[in-house]
Phi, psi and omega in degrees: 000134178287157177255152169218160177229163176248124178252143180233132175243103182264112180248178181287339181236346181214157177237122183236130182231138180217146169265127186230129177291162179296343176279348183101355179289129177280119181280318181198148182229138177239131179232131177223165173282164179236133170262083191299336180291340180251077190295322180296323178293320178300314180297319178299314180296320178299312183294323177299316180293322178298315179298319180300312180291320180298316180295323184291320189257346181284353176295331182242340183232159179268130179282121180278331180149188185239131175238138184230124174262128185230135176285126177134189183263123185245136169278104188295330182289323186255345184075022181270132173276109185286317182196142177213125179292336183263355180232073181298138181091358181260009182299133180055042180258128184281075186301311182298316180298319181295319181288313181299324180294332181275323186252349173068032178214153181301139179237139179249115183263142180209148172301141187296325178291323175296319179297320178296319177299317179296322178297315179292329177289324183284310189229000188248229189286347183242028176302133178083002180250123182275338183235119182204162176231138177239138172248129178249117183258098181230225176303321171239199175235118177252175179202155178215144178243132172242119181237129183053038175083359182236150177295134179262117185265336184079182186296317185252012180078014185247012180298146178092010179284066184296328182299342181248022165284149188271128177258326183212107183303333180253022187276201185296135176299142181246154179298342180282350181105350178264192177226153172066027178289153178307323181302333181277001181226347187228013178258167176299322178297318180293320180298316178296317179300315180295326177293317179296323177295319179295320178296316181297331180283348181081009184256012182224067185298324181289322175295321178298319179295318180297320180295322180292335182266347184232105181295341179253040179311126187216180178297332179295323177294318179298319178298314180301318181289326175295320179296331180274358174101006179297127187296317182294318179293320179295325179295324178296315181286338171296320178293321176301311181298320179298314180297316179295321179298319178295314181297316180295322178301316178296316179298316181293317181296328182273316189262328182052046178277159181283335188219135176233122185249135180244120181227195184092169185301324182292338179298343176297340179268021185314312185297337182271337181245338186298318180302315178292321179302312182290324177296316179293319180301316179296328182288324189254346182250113177296316183297318180297320179297318181294319186276357177239354182285146177269122180291156179306128179073009183276179182249020180106351177291152180284166181297328182272354184085358179230156179237141171279123183258126172247119187217157177279145179296156183250339189269354179059220184289351180273355184302312181293323179294315179293319178296320178297320180291336179287333186306310181293341182273354181293139183306323183289349180257002187301322183292325182288333186262000180294132179074030180295150180211115180247000000 
């Protein structure tokens, strides 16, 4: 009998649930909006969808378990969501306990960026790589580390918070209480903020015109204008690339991993920021220069015989959903999911 798992991607604006085969094939996906202020209702809707999918597919396949990706800081031992910027009112909320109490089966909770990293390692840009780091560029900037095939949580469960690495000690104040965090220069929110600042300075007339014509002016509009050659928009993505290059250089110099994957909605603007990102990376990372340099008389191989790979994610918005579904199938979780019943 084949196995399947149910993955859940709980976001600030949407709830996505999918039944996924052990091969990675998505059998069915359910998407609904979320009223995050009514957390018990969100959990009820999630559990209803989980039961629907479990009943439908367990007639032919064995249910491996439930995995849930949640934005925020999770106490991995207790399954408590300590804090989430996208889920106001969910502070110190026992998410895992609430779900398990409703459906009566083990649930594996994970930070959404970690789940996305696991998804890309399983079926995406890092297939076959046991050690990798993922940056997710969305409303904020998240990150996940996979070491020896497993998510690395660190001492307090907060490892991989790449968005709060420092790019400029005297830079823009960040919601975390620091200044100059990567999140303030490489997220969709930051791109919109920089565009509004450019408009306010009077140096971005085309961006100002676009904003007057579009009530939902966003980072996507800035990306489109950068692609069309607008100087102010291109300067913003030059800043994005510089910030990412600095952050990646630090990550590479400290971790020396073989693969770094960049995903999230802002990654769609890859062509506008990647050239600056790679140029900055070469300037600041000794290891990256060594592992990508062509030796005299060589054929393009690096001096060490290995190359540091910087690549765009492949799974798009499904990375977190696929990674969440992978959680119950991990060998270290096998004992908890034996005898599941939904």
